[in-house]
Legacy VTK file of the C-alpha trace (Angstrom):
# vtk DataFile Version 3.0
C-alpha trace
ASCII
DATASET POLYDATA
POINTS 152 float
104.568 -94.652 7.320
106.247 -92.839 10.210
106.789 -89.821 7.943
103.056 -89.671 7.094
102.086 -89.815 10.765
104.541 -86.983 11.568
103.135 -84.914 8.693
99.538 -85.452 9.885
100.525 -84.534 13.442
102.299 -81.380 12.222
99.198 -80.294 10.273
97.033 -80.945 13.340
99.299 -78.811 15.532
99.266 -75.973 12.976
95.471 -76.195 12.747
95.105 -76.020 16.531
97.521 -73.077 16.771
95.547 -71.221 14.105
92.263 -71.943 15.920
93.741 -70.714 19.207
95.045 -67.522 17.554
91.624 -66.849 16.015
89.925 -67.379 19.373
92.335 -64.961 21.089
91.704 -62.358 18.363
87.937 -62.708 18.881
88.354 -62.230 22.642
90.423 -59.065 22.107
87.845 -57.645 19.680
85.010 -58.489 22.088
86.782 -56.864 25.035
87.348 -53.675 23.014
83.667 -53.569 22.030
82.732 -53.824 25.716
84.606 -50.585 26.416
81.947 -48.499 24.640
79.347 -46.527 26.572
76.448 -48.811 27.500
73.323 -48.835 29.678
71.636 -52.034 30.865
68.604 -53.117 28.800
66.477 -52.110 31.778
66.866 -48.492 30.622
64.964 -47.647 27.428
62.785 -45.113 25.655
59.301 -44.790 27.209
60.386 -46.029 30.642
58.886 -44.967 33.970
61.135 -44.324 36.964
59.718 -44.494 40.484
59.123 -40.923 41.692
59.195 -41.907 45.375
62.645 -43.565 45.389
66.238 -42.429 45.026
67.128 -42.992 41.363
70.229 -45.006 40.426
71.498 -44.798 36.835
74.443 -47.055 35.948
76.293 -48.581 33.034
79.721 -49.195 31.534
82.185 -47.087 29.558
85.850 -47.158 28.650
87.814 -47.575 31.904
88.814 -44.342 33.639
86.795 -42.100 31.307
84.495 -39.258 32.442
80.759 -39.926 32.147
78.074 -37.214 32.166
74.446 -38.100 32.905
71.519 -35.707 32.479
68.067 -36.637 33.795
65.475 -33.951 32.961
68.349 -31.452 32.720
69.755 -32.352 36.167
73.418 -33.085 35.342
75.669 -35.491 37.261
79.298 -36.246 36.435
81.373 -39.276 37.336
84.169 -41.443 35.928
84.175 -45.105 35.052
86.190 -47.416 37.273
89.055 -49.652 36.114
86.473 -52.301 35.160
84.467 -49.721 33.162
81.522 -49.582 35.590
79.988 -46.241 36.615
76.870 -45.030 38.434
75.152 -41.832 39.533
72.348 -41.176 42.022
69.481 -38.670 41.885
67.082 -37.553 44.574
63.418 -38.513 43.952
61.668 -36.397 41.301
58.090 -35.150 41.051
55.504 -37.597 39.716
54.378 -36.693 36.209
57.730 -35.162 35.264
58.659 -36.153 31.725
61.762 -35.692 29.598
64.984 -37.346 28.508
67.853 -39.304 29.993
71.135 -38.448 28.251
74.471 -40.139 28.911
77.790 -39.148 27.341
81.376 -40.337 27.572
83.945 -39.052 25.091
82.292 -39.205 21.667
79.739 -41.850 22.735
76.189 -40.629 23.374
72.986 -42.346 24.524
69.684 -40.460 24.541
66.508 -42.030 25.911
63.253 -40.270 25.021
59.912 -40.063 26.822
61.232 -40.934 30.284
58.585 -40.308 32.934
58.448 -40.206 36.721
55.530 -42.061 38.271
54.345 -45.106 40.161
56.212 -48.318 39.401
54.497 -51.559 40.344
56.032 -54.998 40.021
53.425 -57.693 39.489
53.835 -61.400 39.114
51.533 -64.211 38.281
50.571 -66.527 35.509
51.256 -65.862 31.854
47.564 -65.067 31.311
48.040 -61.840 33.336
49.712 -60.211 30.342
47.264 -57.908 28.607
48.328 -55.060 26.302
46.774 -51.759 27.432
46.163 -50.770 23.809
43.305 -53.274 23.852
41.424 -51.022 26.280
41.138 -48.086 23.853
37.854 -49.232 22.333
36.420 -50.648 25.539
37.031 -47.421 27.509
36.827 -44.938 24.617
34.423 -42.570 26.413
36.461 -42.500 29.638
39.654 -41.787 27.709
37.974 -39.064 25.637
36.559 -37.369 28.791
39.774 -37.669 30.831
41.514 -34.480 31.895
44.865 -36.273 31.704
46.546 -35.597 28.336
48.876 -38.576 28.797
46.085 -41.147 28.558
LINES 1 153
152 0 1 2 3 4 5 6 7 8 9 10 11 12 13 14 15 16 17 18 19 20 21 22 23 24 25 26 27 28 29 30 31 32 33 34 35 36 37 38 39 40 41 42 43 44 45 46 47 48 49 50 51 52 53 54 55 56 57 58 59 60 61 62 63 64 65 66 67 68 69 70 71 72 73 74 75 76 77 78 79 80 81 82 83 84 85 86 87 88 89 90 91 92 93 94 95 96 97 98 99 100 101 102 103 104 105 106 107 108 109 110 111 112 113 114 115 116 117 118 119 120 121 122 123 124 125 126 127 128 129 130 131 132 133 134 135 136 137 138 139 140 141 142 143 144 145 146 147 148 149 150 151
């Protein structure tokens, strides 16, 4: 009976060691994946940046690697810190300016399309405040058709 208990305990130890090794391997793989060039989810195609404020663009890359950021062709260069974090700053841009935000580090590239400078308003309230603007197309069809603004 003692032999069976020792055998069960040995199998349990082996099972726990294997589980620990698999967990460590997953952590190593996850930490390597984090080293890739990334922007926060806040940055995306079709975003509007506030034209009246200094613009901060930030993200992560492989530690110690050069990072190049281009906003409407205005290029800034920096390097990621030991923790992989990087950031660049731009002076305010003209309202209505439209283009791309491109970020590169090594062979990694991120390109965000249809980035525009304009007014940015933060609103809060109840969930019934959400209303997709596409719903206004029919209601304001004449105003949209007669507008001199091509972006409407």
